[in-house]
VOMIFI-50963 format. One line per 4 residues: number of its first residue (from 1); their letters; for each residue x, z, y of C-alpha. Coordinates in steps of 0.001 Angstrom, whole numbers, padded with zeros to 6 digits, m for minus. Example, Ala and Ser with C-alpha at 12.3 -4.5 7.8 and 13.67 -1.06 7.14 Angstrom:
2
1) AS) 012300/007800/m004500; 013670/007140/m001060
END
This chain:
322
1) MLRF) m031871/024196/m022974; m032966/021630/m020366; m030290/022855/m017992; m027694/022569/m020750
5) LFLL) m028774/019015/m021558; m028693/018104/m017866; m025172/019437/m017477; m024092/017645/m020640
9) ATAA) m025516/014354/m019382; m023901/014838/m015974; m020532/015489/m017576; m020903/012374/m019744
13) VAQT) m021660/010227/m016699; m018723/011716/m014781; m016402/010674/m017601; m017313/007014/m017052
17) VPTM) m017417/006895/m013237; m014119/005521/m011881; m012399/007381/m009069; m009448/005056/m008532
21) SVVE) m008612/001366/m008625; m005169/000471/m009928; m003270/m002781/m009527; m001807/m003431/m012963
25) KKAG) 000880/m005789/m011807; 002329/m006910/m015123; m001087/m007400/m016736; m002583/m009241/m013755
29) MLAF) m005538/m006861/m013519; m007310/m004579/m011103; m008289/m001691/m013373; m010626/001229/m012759
33) YTSE) m009831/004758/m013938; m011700/008060/m013960; m010150/011274/m012648; m009586/012286/m016278
37) GRRV) m007478/009172/m016784; m009944/007015/m018722; m009643/003282/m018082; m013290/002212/m017873
41) AQAK) m013214/m001321/m016417; m010970/m004163/m015361; m011140/m007331/m013284; m008791/m010213/m013941
45) VGTF) m006956/m011284/m010775; m003993/m013585/m010141; m000504/m013512/m011612; 001555/m010443/m010662
49) PHEQ) m000782/m008897/m008062; 000929/m006500/m005655; m001189/m004803/m002982; m004868/m003925/m002508
53) IFSP) m007004/m002951/000481; m010640/m001990/001110; m013078/m003886/003298; m014386/m001751/006214
57) DRKT) m017525/m000776/004240; m015378/000008/001173; m017598/m002181/m001010; m014942/m004838/m001510
61) IYVT) m011264/m004752/m002477; m008813/m007511/m001568; m005800/m007997/m003867; m002739/m010129/m003103
65) DNGL) m001821/m012459/m005967; 001923/m012733/m005398; 002938/m014666/m008491; 006262/m012896/m009055
69) LWMT) 007041/m009417/m010337; 009712/m008462/m007793; 010216/m009539/m004197; 013832/m010332/m005107
73) DPGE) 012809/m012776/m007877; 013320/m016465/m007049; 010329/m018753/m007420; 007468/m020476/m005672
77) GTNS) 004855/m017800/m006330; 001083/m018136/m006072; m001152/m018578/m003040; m004339/m016532/m003251
81) ISII) m006042/m013259/m002422; m008579/m012051/m004996; m011882/m010544/m003846; m013254/m007733/m006041
85) DVAS) m016743/m006236/m005820; m016393/m002465/m006253; m019915/m001896/m007647; m019734/m004526/m010379
89) RKRT) m015947/m004261/m010772; m015680/m008028/m010960; m013792/m010725/m009073; m016356/m012493/m006907
93) GVID) m014147/m014874/m004940; m010702/m016021/m003877; m009116/m016735/m000503; m006992/m019874/m000851
97) LGKY) m003801/m019667/001208; m002867/m023318/000703; 000806/m023996/001350; 001537/m020335/002082
101) RRPH) 002690/m018508/m001027; 003726/m015097/m002340; 001304/m012921/m000317; 002159/m009244/m000351
105) SMAL) 001061/m006553/002116; m002248/m006462/004001; m003885/m004644/006908; m007461/m005058/008110
109) DAKT) m008961/m004732/011599; m012528/m003504/011150; m013653/m004564/014648; m012850/m008241/014168
113) NRLI) m012958/m008360/010340; m009563/m010029/010401; m006808/m009509/007886; m003059/m009773/008289
117) VTIE) m000983/m010516/005207; 002760/m010970/004756; 004014/m014012/002870; 007432/m014507/001293
121) NPNG) 007345/m018303/000863; 007853/m019223/003635; 008744/m015961/005407; 005815/m015206/007689
125) LLLI) 002629/m013378/008550; m000878/m014824/008217; m003941/m013886/010274; m007124/m014486/008255
129) DLNT) m010774/m014440/009354; m012625/m012736/006506; m015985/m014051/007697; m014884/m017635/007030
133) RKIV) m012065/m016799/004595; m009840/m019140/006568; m006343/m018810/008015; m006428/m018451/011796
137) RMFD) m002695/m018589/012417; 000704/m018256/010779; 003394/m016289/012617; 007158/m016595/012323
141) VQGK) 008490/m013085/011680; 012018/m014190/012642; 013515/m012374/009679; 013917/m012336/005913
145) NPHM) 011516/m011099/003254; 008600/m009720/005278; 007232/m006985/003044; 004809/m004454/004562
149) AIFG) 002573/m004871/007617; 000317/m002685/009749; m001648/m003230/012937; m000234/m001734/016129
153) PKAE) m002107/m000375/019174; m005621/m001818/019625; m004826/m004255/016798; m003205/m006478/019431
157) WAYV) 000155/m006220/017688; 001276/m006400/014082; 004369/m004569/012840; 006120/m006215/009890
161) SNTN) 009103/m004879/007951; 011663/m007654/007459; 013202/m005984/004438; 016320/m008092/004007
165) SGEV) 017048/m008286/007748; 016992/m004564/008529; 014422/m004703/011302; 010738/m004474/012089
169) AAIH) 009108/m007456/013781; 006568/m006503/016450; 004284/m009539/016784; 001804/m010033/019626
173) LASG) m001108/m011668/017841; m002575/m013461/020864; 000642/m015077/022069; 002852/m015070/018973
177) KVKL) 005601/m013289/020899; 008009/m011422/018604; 010273/m008467/019328; 012721/m007379/016643
181) IPTG) 013310/m003633/016333; 016410/m002660/014282; 015634/000279/011992; 017745/000722/008859
185) KRPQ) 018639/m000969/005592; 015639/m002460/003766; 012705/m001245/005863; 009440/m001124/003957
189) GAVM) 006288/000953/004498; 004891/002166/007810; 002173/004441/009188; 000883/004864/012754
193) TRDE) m000403/008015/014444; m004065/008096/015484; m003124/008046/019172; m001265/004785/018417
197) RTIF) 001857/005985/020225; 004167/006325/017234; 004941/004438/014035; 007061/005833/011208
201) VTNI) 008896/003262/009053; 010747/003911/005784; 014231/002476/005168; 014835/002561/001437
205) DSKT) 018606/001847/001345; 019445/003936/004428; 017446/006887/003038; 015817/007375/006417
209) ISRI) 012459/007208/008157; 012604/005638/011631; 010314/006785/014441; 009209/003916/016697
213) DTAM) 007683/004398/020142; 005011/001683/020380; 005074/001550/024192; 008845/001014/024353
217) QKVT) 008968/m000757/020983; 012190/000911/019981; 013440/003582/017585; 013514/007055/019152
221) GEIR) 014611/009133/016165; 014993/009312/012396; 014360/011614/009465; 017052/011852/006801
225) TTGG) 015614/011818/003278; 017006/012848/m000107; 016204/009470/m001658; 015115/005979/m000753
229) PARI) 011600/006146/000762; 009402/003060/000403; 005696/003848/001023; 004448/006436/003479
233) AFTP) 001223/008130/004561; m000009/010906/006840; m002050/013900/005760; m005367/013923/007696
237) DERV) m004071/016497/010198; m000917/014382/010744; 001270/017426/010226; 002958/016080/007099
241) LVYN) 004359/012711/006103; 004139/011988/002379; 006290/009259/000814; 007614/008021/m002512
245) LQAE) 011289/008024/m003440; 011404/004729/m005257; 014788/004881/m006970; 014960/008638/m007481
249) EGCA) 011734/009244/m009436; 010243/011409/m006734; 007667/012117/m004057; 008682/013882/m000849
253) FADP) 007279/015494/002298; 008495/015628/005897; 007529/017330/009142; 007083/014587/011791
257) AAMK) 007276/017088/014649; 010530/018694/013493; 011793/015345/012134; 013046/016827/008881
261) ELAS) 012307/016601/005186; 010499/019630/003779; 010483/019232/000000; 010505/016780/m002877
265) VTIP) 008858/016635/m006305; 010277/015023/m009428; 007912/012690/m011298; 008328/010905/m014668
269) GKPL) 009325/007461/m013445; 010218/005361/m010430; 007219/005073/m008091; 006656/001711/m006431
273) SLSL) 003618/002876/m004497; 002043/005854/m002771; m001420/006486/m001368; m003448/009579/m000537
277) SADG) m006974/010678/m001363; m009371/010751/001606; m008964/014510/001964; m005172/014228/001767
281) RTAF) m004945/016695/m001091; m003689/014275/m003746; m000954/011648/m003695; m001283/008748/m006147
285) LGLQ) 001892/007030/m007312; 002126/003998/m009587; 005084/004110/m011997; 005265/000438/m012907
289) DSDK) 008082/000490/m015452; 006865/003702/m017095; 003247/002516/m017436; 002077/005768/m015891
293) IALV) 000220/007062/m012837; 001427/010295/m011241; m000905/012564/m009279; 000880/014999/m006966
297) SVAE) m000731/017981/m005254; 000152/017696/m001578; m000707/021314/m000731; 001180/022801/m003675
301) RKLA) 003891/020104/m003631; 003964/019779/m007368; 003103/017278/m010077; m000560/017791/m010963
305) KVID) m001259/015156/m013616; 000208/012136/m015386; m002075/009349/m016604; m000944/006856/m019213
309) TPKD) m001886/003205/m018759; m001756/000500/m021459; 001654/m000752/m022505; 002982/m003377/m020087
313) AGPD) 000160/m002776/m017606; 002722/m002120/m014872; 000640/000083/m012528; 001545/m000322/m008868
317) TILA) m000775/000319/m005905; m003707/002724/m006222; m006805/003311/m004093; m009102/006338/m004282
321) LP) m012639/004990/m004686; m015513/006188/m002468
END
């Protein structure tokens, strides 16, 4: 009987412990969901939040408060990054970006505790010291609509997709030097190999994934995809690239060694985001206009679960919680 009661209590606790944080873009919330799909907590953030990222210790989540629903929408936008405490699931602070507005994508260098964030008004990239929560420098990306950003080798470079210019801007953070690398139409997400020699960048309108050599800073090949890829991630062994097909209601897989697409999975809505669990077994996709979250089994390459969110929540980016 005691064992039964213990198991019952454990199961009850598990039903309330969140396993993912979800940016609910339309609602202006960072919400917390269990693996069963229960929405157990929420933190109010800014208007139309877009992206989220963990601090190095994974105790804090930073959320960009963009201020507009779509990157193509005209408007001034907002100028803040919300700081969320994972344990309490509450907003504990805000980074004020001043005159720089419409923040979107972020990447964090754990060694220096510095954050890079793209801004759409004006077009640029900010370097922020998280210890002081102050802007260190603003960089000219020399292109239109900077969207996604990652750090390059040794975090000395930043790579930014200038979506409406059709190129990636490689920015040397110490000098501000910029090299533009033509990729395809509407470049978006990117991922770098652990050896820091290669970056793969999605091109949503070209339906391709460009391979960039970081030493030469040029495209050395491309993967043709069945739909328009937007966000991209590596499985832990780096043998498979996983990406969303934003306009085609799908999730797809490619072999980076053979440079070819392997398979695709149909999901019930258009996914704006994609992220992987720490073990790489599950892909999380936010279906903003369907108010759903899709979970895809990477190993089986099939839809595993669909989670409903509240009406007009507008789920976008998702992080698997520690």
